[in-house]
C-alpha positions in Angstrom: 1.6 -15.8 -17.7 3.2 -18.4 -20.1 1.0 -21.0 -21.8 -0.3 -23.6 -19.3 1.2 -27.0 -19.9 2.1 -30.2 -18.2 5.0 -28.6 -16.3 3.0 -25.6 -15.1 3.1 -25.1 -11.3 0.1 -23.9 -9.2 -0.2 -21.0 -6.8 -3.4 -19.8 -5.2 -5.2 -17.5 -2.9 -7.7 -19.3 -0.5 -10.6 -17.4 0.9 -14.4 -17.4 1.4 -15.5 -15.6 -0.7 -12.6 -15.0 -3.0 -14.1 -14.6 -6.5 -13.6 -10.8 -6.3 -9.8 -11.1 -5.7 -7.5 -9.1 -8.0 -4.5 -11.3 -6.9 -4.7 -13.7 -9.8 -4.6 -10.8 -12.3 -1.6 -9.0 -10.8 0.3 -12.2 -9.9 -0.1 -13.8 -13.3 1.0 -10.5 -14.9 4.2 -10.4 -12.8 5.0 -14.1 -13.2 4.7 -13.8 -17.0 7.2 -10.9 -16.9 9.6 -13.2 -14.9 9.1 -16.0 -17.4 7.9 -18.4 -14.7 5.9 -21.4 -15.7 3.4 -20.8 -12.9 -0.3 -20.2 -12.7 -2.1 -18.4 -9.9 -5.7 -19.0 -9.2 -8.4 -18.0 -6.7 -9.9 -21.0 -4.9 -12.9 -20.7 -2.6 -12.3 -22.7 0.5 -14.6 -22.7 3.5 -13.3 -22.7 7.1 -14.2 -26.3 7.6 -12.4 -27.4 4.4 -9.2 -25.4 5.1 -7.1 -28.2 6.7 -7.8 -30.7 3.9 -7.3 -28.0 1.2 -3.9 -27.2 2.6 -3.0 -30.8 2.7 -4.3 -31.4 -0.8 -2.5 -28.4 -2.4 0.7 -29.5 -0.8 0.3 -33.0 -2.2 -0.4 -31.5 -5.6 2.9 -29.6 -5.5 1.6 -26.1 -5.2 4.5 -23.6 -5.1 3.0 -21.2 -2.6 -0.3 -19.9 -1.3 -2.0 -16.8 -0.1 -4.8 -16.8 2.5 -7.4 -14.1 2.9 -10.6 -13.5 4.9 -11.6 -15.5 6.9 -8.5 -17.6 7.2 -5.7 -15.3 8.2 -5.8 -16.3 11.9 -7.5 -19.7 11.6 -4.7 -21.0 9.4 -1.9 -20.4 12.0 -2.4 -23.6 14.1 -2.3 -25.7 10.9 1.2 -24.5 9.8 4.7 -25.9 10.3 6.0 -22.7 11.7 5.1 -19.0 11.6 7.6 -16.1 11.2 8.1 -13.8 14.2 6.6 -10.9 12.2 3.4 -12.8 11.4 3.2 -13.9 15.1 3.5 -10.3 16.2 0.9 -9.1 13.7 -1.3 -12.0 14.7 -2.2 -13.0 11.1 -0.7 -14.9 8.1 -1.4 -14.1 4.5 1.4 -15.9 2.7 2.3 -19.6 2.9 5.7 -21.0 2.0 6.1 -24.6 0.9 8.1 -26.8 3.4 8.9 -30.5 3.0 6.0 -31.7 5.1 3.5 -28.8 5.0 3.3 -25.0 5.0 5.0 -22.2 6.9 3.4 -18.9 7.4 4.5 -15.3 6.8 2.8 -11.9 6.6 3.5 -9.5 3.7 0.7 -7.0 4.6 3.1 -4.8 6.5 5.5 -4.8 3.5 2.6 -4.0 1.2 1.5 -1.1 3.3 5.0 0.3 3.5 5.9 -0.1 -0.2 4.0 2.8 -1.7 5.1 5.1 1.1 8.7 4.2 0.3 8.1 4.5 -3.4 6.8 8.1 -3.0 9.6 9.0 -0.6 7.3 9.8 2.3 9.6 10.5 5.3 8.0 9.4 8.5 11.1 9.5 10.7 10.0 10.9 14.1 6.7 12.0 12.6 3.1 11.4 13.8 0.8 9.0 12.1 -3.0 8.6 12.7 -4.6 5.3 12.0 -8.4 5.3 11.7 -9.8 1.9 12.9 -8.7 -0.8 15.2 -9.5 -4.0 13.2 -7.2 -6.6 11.9 -5.8 -4.5 9.0 -4.8 -1.8 11.5 -2.3 -4.2 13.1 -0.2 -4.4 9.9 -0.5 -0.6 9.4 0.7 0.1 13.0 3.6 -2.3 12.5 4.5 -0.6 9.2 4.4 2.9 10.7 6.7 1.8 13.4 9.1 0.2 11.0 9.2 3.5 9.0 10.3 5.3 12.1 7.2 7.1 13.3 7.8 8.8 16.6 4.1 8.7 17.6 1.3 6.5 16.3 -2.3 7.4 17.2 -5.1 4.9 16.7 -8.7 6.2 16.6 -11.7 4.0 17.2 -15.4 4.6 17.6 -15.8 1.8 20.3 -13.8 2.8 23.4 -13.7 -0.8 24.7 -12.6 -2.3 21.4 -10.0 0.5 21.1 -8.5 -0.3 24.5 -8.3 -4.0 23.6 -6.5 -3.2 20.4 -4.0 -0.9 22.1 -3.3 -3.5 24.8 -2.8 -6.2 22.2 -0.8 -4.0 19.8 1.9 -2.8 22.2 4.2 -5.5 20.8 4.0 -3.8 17.3 5.1 -0.3 18.1 6.4 2.1 20.8 4.7 5.4 21.4 1.2 3.9 20.6 -1.7 6.1 21.8 -5.5 5.8 21.6 -7.7 8.7 20.4 -11.5 8.6 20.9 -13.4 9.4 17.6 -14.7 12.5 19.3 -11.2 13.7 19.8 -10.1 13.6 16.1 -10.5 17.4 15.7 -7.7 17.9 18.2 -5.1 15.9 16.4 -5.7 16.1 12.7 -3.7 19.3 12.2 -0.7 17.7 14.0 -0.2 14.5 11.9 1.9 13.9 8.9 0.1 10.6 7.8 -3.5 9.6 8.1 -4.4 6.0 7.2 -8.0 4.8 6.8 -8.0 1.2 8.0 -11.9 1.1 8.3 -14.3 -0.1 5.6 -16.0 3.3 5.5 -16.1 4.4 1.8 -15.8 1.0 0.3 -18.2 0.0 -2.6 -21.1 0.1 -2.6 -21.2 2.9 0.0 -18.9 4.9 -2.3 -20.0 8.3 -1.0 -19.1 7.7 2.6 -16.1 9.2 4.2 -14.5 8.4 7.6 -13.8 12.1 8.2 -16.5 14.8 8.1 -16.0 18.1 6.1 -14.8 20.0 9.2 -12.2 17.3 9.9 -11.0 17.3 6.3 -10.6 21.1 6.6 -8.1 20.5 9.4 -5.7 18.4 7.2 -2.6 20.4 6.3 -1.5 20.3 2.6 1.7 18.4 3.4 -0.2 15.6 5.1 -0.2 12.2 3.3 -3.6 10.5 3.3 -3.6 6.7 2.7 -6.8 4.7 2.2 -6.4 0.9 2.2 -9.6 0.6 0.2 -9.2 0.3 -3.5 -12.8 0.2 -4.7 -13.9 2.8 -5.6 -10.8 4.4 -6.9 -10.3 7.1 -5.6 -12.4 6.9 -2.5 -14.3 10.0 -1.3 -11.6 10.5 1.4 -8.8 10.5 -1.1 -10.6 12.7 -3.6 -11.4 15.3 -1.0 -7.9 15.1 0.6 -6.4 15.5 -2.8 -8.5 18.6 -3.4 -6.8 20.1 -0.3 -3.4 19.4 -1.8 -2.6 16.4 0.2 -0.6 13.5 -1.2 -2.8 10.4 -1.4 -2.2 6.7 -1.7 -4.9 4.1 -2.3 -5.3 0.5 -1.3 -4.4 -0.9 -4.8 -0.8 0.2 -4.1 -0.9 -1.8 -0.9 -2.4 -4.8 -2.6 0.4 -4.7 -5.2 3.0 -4.3 -2.6 2.0 -7.3 -0.5 1.6 -9.4 -3.6 5.1 -8.5 -4.9 6.6 -9.3 -1.5 4.9 -12.7 -1.5 6.1 -13.4 -5.1 9.7 -12.5 -4.0 9.4 -15.1 -1.2 8.1 -17.8 -3.4 10.4 -17.2 -6.4 13.6 -15.9 -4.7 13.6 -13.2 -7.4 14.1 -9.6 -6.6 13.2 -8.2 -10.0 9.4 -8.5 -9.6 7.8 -5.8 -11.8 5.4 -4.0 -9.6 4.5 -1.6 -12.4 3.3 -4.5 -14.5 1.2 -5.7 -11.5 -0.3 -2.2 -11.0 -1.1 -1.8 -14.6 -2.9 -5.2 -14.8 -4.9 -4.6 -11.6 -5.7 -1.0 -12.7 -7.0 -2.3 -16.0 -9.2 -4.7 -14.2 -10.7 -1.9 -12.2 -10.8 0.3 -15.4 -8.8 3.1 -13.8 -5.5 4.7 -14.8 -2.5 3.0 -13.3 -1.3 5.8 -11.1 -1.2 7.0 -7.6 -3.5 9.9 -7.0 -2.2 13.2 -5.7 1.2 14.9 -5.7 4.4 13.1 -4.8 5.8 13.9 -1.4 
């Protein structure tokens, strides 16, 4: 980030809470590399204050915004247009400045896909298993479909919630199937990608793992295991999968990917330095800036 002056433009992430966000660290690092006179901040905004916050930030000339929990769905009726992708995913995380307000887009899918593409993971006609049927799983399913998966399995602990997710997510992918949690043993040795889209294993419950030891034993060494959690780093799931020889990707890679995609939309620049973003975020977490596990 260049020195803040009278011409510096504002960007921000809005959430509640939002003080833990790494987005200011990685975005300011990337904007500094691009020589942009921009400053990115995290601003706590309650649900009740979201409409006036959007109006005020537009009036102040903000270049672009991100929104995070709990605003990704609530913001949609307040926008002057939403991209078809964001509409399909059912959530917005990136706001683009328009003459009279904000338009919405979603870069979560691009963020999920970026590290897979970076590592050269070939999912064409392969089978992916997504653990969890919450909001994050929608972007994951859409990303798996865009990468050419021939079969996408979604596992959930609550059968009714899983069925609702499957019914609602049919617009995101073909060949979408539900798997009861009790049926995981039957599919784990037949998948090329496993994605943890649950909060299991997130700090402070750092010892938890969505798969039990017997299920982990069923993973084949060529399987790629992807955990969208980035604290702790690595998670128990990734540490144990890596010990089996699996390639692993953590949630910091996804965070950087979605942030880089947003910055490209705001700036029109294609030379966003994702390595600089990853180094800055990794330093904030006091971990080495690397993807864990062998390259696929």
